[in-house]
Each structure stands twice: as structure tokens, then as C-alpha cells.
N, C-alpha and C positions, 0 to 999 in steps of 0.2 A: 605228712597226711594228705595234703593237697595234691603232691605229685602222684601219690598212689591213686587218687580218684581221677586225675586228669589223664595219666597214662593208661589206666585200665580201660577208659572210654575210647582212646586212640587204638588200643589193642583189639578191643572188640570190633570196632569199625573195620580194621584191617582184615580181621578173620572173616565176618559175614560179608563184606564187600567182595571178597575173592569168591565166595560161594554163590551169592545171589545178587550182586549189585549194589550200588551206593546207597538207594533208598532203604533197602534192607539193612545195610550196614548202620546207617543212621538211626533207625528205629532200635536196633539191637544195642547200639552204643548208649542211647538214651535210657532204655530199660535197664541196663547194667548199672548205670550210674545212680539210678534212683530207686532200685530194688531195696526193700525195707531192711534186709539184713545187712546192707551196707551201712545204713544210718545207726543200726545196733552196734556194729564194729566201731564206728567213729565216735558217736556221742554218747553211748552207753557203756561199752566195754573199753573203750580207749585201746583197741587192739591194733596197734601200729604194724606189727608183722603180718597179721592175717589180712589187714586191709591192703597191704602191699602186694600179697600173693595173688590178688585179683588181677594184677598186671601180667603175670607170666602165664597164667592159665590159658587166655585166648591165643597168646602168642605161641605157645607150645601147639595147639591145635592148628594154628595157621601155618607154622613152619613145616609140621608132619604133612599137611595137605599139599604145600608147595613141593615137598619131597616126593609126595605120590604123584603130583601132576607133571613135574619137570624131570624127576629121576636124577636131578643134580646133585653131586655129592656135597656141594657147599652147604646145602640144607641138612645134612647129616650134622655138621658142626654147629650150625645155627640152632638146631633143636637141642643139641646137647647143652650148649650155652644156657638156653632157656630152662631145661631141665635142672641144671646145676643152680641156677639162680633161684628157682622155686625151692629147691633142697635147703640153701643156705638162708632162704627168707623165712621159710616156714616149714620145717620138716613134718610137722603134724597135719599140714594140708597136702604135702608131697605124698606121704603114705596113702591116703585114701584115693588120692588122684591117680596113683599108679595102680590100683585096683579097678578104676573105671576105664583107664585109657585103653586097655586091650580091646575092649568092645569097639571103640573107634577105629583102632588099629585093624581089627578083624574085618570090618565093613570095607575099609579102604583097600585091604588085601584081596578081598573077593572081587572088588571091581577094578583092580589093577590089571593093566596088560602084561605086566611083567611082576607077578605076585612074588616069586621067589627073591627076585632082586630087592623088591620093596621091603620084604621081611628082614633080609640082611641089612639094608640100610637102617632100618628102624632099630634093630638089634644093636648096631654100632653106634647109633645116637645114644641109646640108653647106657651103653657101656662107658662111653666117653663122658656122658652126664654124671655118672657115678665117680668116674675118675677125676673130673674137674672139681668135684665138691668132696672128695675123699678126706681132705683136711679138716672136714667139719663131721661128716657122719661117722668115720672110723673110731675117733676118741668117744663120740657121743654114744655109739653103740657098745663098744668093746670096754669102755672105762666107767659106764654108769654103776656097776656093781660096786664101785668104790665111792659112790655118793648116796644120798638119801632119796634120790629121784623116785625110786620105785614106792617108797613109803609115802612120799608126797602125792604121787600121781595115780596110784593104784587102789588106795585104801580110803576108808571113811567117807567124807563128803566128796572126794574126787573119784570115787567109784562109778564108772559109766552108767551102771544099772540105775542109779538115782536120777540121770539127767535125760531119760527119753521124753521124747515130745509126744503128746497125744494128738490124733488127727485133726481135731477141732482147732488146735493151736496153730496148725499149719495154715488154715483158712483165715482165721482172724483170732486177735487176742489183744487184751489192753495194753497199750504201750506203757512202759515204765522204766525206772531207773534202778530197779532192784537186782536180784540175783536169780540163778538157777537153782531150783529146789526139787524135792521129790514130789511126783504127782502133778497136780494142778496148782501147786502153790507157788509157781514162778512168779518173780516180781518184774520180769521183762518178757517182750513178745517174741515169738519165734515164727511169725507169720511170713509166709513166702511172698504174699502179695496178690490180692484178688485179681488185678489186671494180668499179672504174670501168669497165674494158673489158667484164667479164661482164655488167653491167646495161645497158650500151649495146647489145650484141648482143641480149639478151633484149628490150629495149623495142623494138628494130628488129623482132624476130620478131614480138612481140605487135601491133605496128602493122601489119605486112604481113598477119597473120591477120584483122585487123579490115577491112583494105582488101579482102580477097578476099570478105568477107561482105557488102560494100556492093553497091548495085546499079551496074550499068555506068556509069550516068550520075551519078556522083558530082560533088559540088562542093567545090572547094578552100575550106577555112575555116581560121580560126586553131586551132580545136579539133579538126580532123580528124586521122586517124593520119598523114596525109601530113606534117604538120609535124614529126612525131617522125622520119620517113624523112629530112626535111631537115636536122634537127640531127644525124642519124647520118652523113649525107653530109659536112657540115661537120666532124665529129669525124674522119672517115677521111681527108679532105684535109689536115687540120691534122697528123694522125699522120703521113702520108707526106710531108709537107713537110720533116720533120726527117731523111729518109732521103735516100740518093743516087739513089732511083729517080725523084725529081722533080728531078734536077740540070738538066734542059733548062729547067724553069720559072725556076730561080735564075739561070741563064746568060742567059735571054731578058729577064728583068725585072732590069736592072742595079742599081736602087737598092737591091734586097734584100741586095746585098753588104754593105751598112752594118750589117746585123743581127749579122755576124761569126760567130754561132752558130745554125744551123738549128734546133737544139733549143729556141730560143725559142718555137717554135710549140707547145711543150708548155703554154704559157699558155692556148692556145686549146682543146687537147684537155682540159685542166682544166675550162675554161669549158663546153664542149659535153657532155663526159661527165657533168658535174654536172647540166646540164639534162635529160639523158636518164634519170638515176636518178630525177627527178621524174616524167617521162613513164612510166616503169616503173610507179611507184605509181598513177598515174593510171589506167594501162590495166588494172590488176587488177581495177577496178570494184567487187567485193564489198567492203564496209566491214570485215567480220571479217578477210578475207584481207589487206586493207591494212594493218591494225594488227598482225597477227602477223608478216607479212613485214617490215614497217617495223622493228619491235622487234628482229627478228633481224639486219637489215642494219646497224643502228646499232651493235648489239654487236660485229658483224665489223669494222665501219668503225673502231671505236675502237683496234683493233690499230695503226692508222697513227700513233697518238700516240707511239709508241716512235721515229718518226723526227724528232719535234719537241723536239729537245734539242741544245744546243751540245756541241762537241767537248771543250771544257774551259772553265774559268772563270778569270778573272784578277782576283781580289779586290784585288790591289795597285794596279790601274789606276783612278785617280780622274779626275773631271772636270778638275780642275786640270792634271793631268799630260797628258791627252788633249787639251786645247785650249791648251797652253801655245804662246807665239809661236814658239819655236825649233822645236816639232814641227810646227806648221802651216806655217811658212815653209821648213823644210828637209826634212821627210819626207813630210807629206801632199801637198804640192804636187808631188812627184816621182812621185807613184803613177799619176795620170791626167792627162797632159799633152797630150791630143789637140788642145787648141784654143789652144796658144801660137802665135805667129806664125811664119811660115817664117823659118829662119835664126837 
């Protein structure tokens, strides 16, 4: 759990530093570490795999950017490794990420000096990524019909239609340790984070102002304000995918039903809003203003630490008790049994 938190911060720093410098990288890293949904995964849901997937998302964006910038074939293989690691870490995060990734790739393709070569490199990265993780997704996809996974993940309380988030819940909602339910009866919070939302909007505003100052014949580049607009678009899409407003997309793309919870897209609001916080610092330009605003934002962000705590402690629970044969065979084995054979 700790390594997932630590290395995701390092990964976000690597990516945003490459785009907008160290100050932006530090800010994005902190926002990524302290986003409310991270606390939800760690201390409410105990979602180890989903928490670990936070590491690979910025690294994939970073390696693709390096591929775009250098056109070196080594980044084809690095990208494919990160894609494969995301697949085997959490395939239900890999699926929606691959729906959002083409928007990022399209922007880089348009701004590339060698667009055809870049497209070919990206396609090879994806192909190699699928090949590296084939031992995992081939049986998962082709043999699921022999298990009860469809019954467990697509019906009754697991139906994604029950778990859409209402817009007001994305802004603020009472923190709790309950579960996801129909309507507004949720016992947990799906808030994106007020500071994350506000900075995302401000970064968009600053980027649009810069775009208006540009000449009419501007060129797409990785450092242009258009990139900030792109990340804001991805942030908005991710946010709305958690709501019933995008129901048509959920019903059109059938495999999305396996996600169970539309609010899994909060993983991507966390990703893109954190990137946008770095863009905000970068777009301030004046060093003294950057420093002042950064200190203020970090101070405000630390308020999220109150979310990073368990509901209670169990001092009597030892490793010996938790891993006892009886517990594993008769208790743990019954808590998640989607992949037992039919019948």
C-alpha cells in the first residue's frame, strides 16, 4: 500500500516535470498524493490493486511523451511495459484508460513533426503491451464464460446503473466508511476535491487567455496552452463518466459494464486534475508569484490529510490470525468468488 502511494508521487513528478518543470512537477505530485479518492481507495475500500494502478498511469503518459519528443524506439518498449503492468495490476482501470488515451495520442500526433512515424510507434507500443500481458487477459477474456463472473459483476447490486454519482457529490459529500448505493444513499464520499476542481478551472482560464494572446497561426506543441486545455477536456470527460449524463456511452460500450462502479473514473479525475495543478503553477510565469502561490496551495492541500485515517484500529488482529488456514479457507474464500466454475 505504501509503495503504491510513494511511487505514484514519483511517477507524477517525472511526467509533469518533463512538461512544465520542477515546480509544476512537485505541485502535481502533492495533489496526486492527497487527492480524496486516494484516501477512499486506501482507508475506506482497501482497494490495493486500484491504488497501485495510480503508479502506472502517469508513467504511461510520460513514456508516450518521451516517445513523441525523442522518436527513440526504446520508448516503444518502455511504454509497452507500463501498459502491460497496468493491465495485470487492474484490468478494470486499463479498459477505461484505453478509451481516454487516444485523445492524448491524437494531440501529440497533430503536434508531431513526424506524425506517421509517431502513430506507428504508438501502435507497436500497444501491441507489445497486449502481448506482454497476454498470459493474463487471454484467459480472463476467453474463459470467463466458464465462471460466474458475469452473474456476479453485471447483475443485481453490481449493475453499474445503480452506482452513478450525482454532480453535487463530485463537489462535496460527507466522508464515510459505508458503501455505494442507488441515488444519494451512498455511505461514502465521491468528491473530487474542491481545490483540485478550482485549480483545474483556473488552469483552463489561464491557458485560454494565453491562447487569445497568440498569433492566429499558432502551432500545436507539447508546451503550448492547448495541452492544458486537452487535460481539462480529459478531466471533464472523466468526471461526467461517473454520472448518469453519460449513460448512453455506458450502454453503447458494453465492456464498461464490468467496471461495476462508474465512479471508478474518479481515478482519472485524480490523474488529470493533478496534472492541471502543475499546469496552473507553470502558467503563473513569475517566479515570486509561483513560490507564493505554491506555498499557499500546499498549506490548503494539507487539509486533505484528515481523510487519510482508518475508521478504527484492530490491535488484537495478528498476522497469525489473519492468515490462519481456517480463515483463508472458509472466510476469505467466500468474500470474492467471481471466478469459481459455473455450478
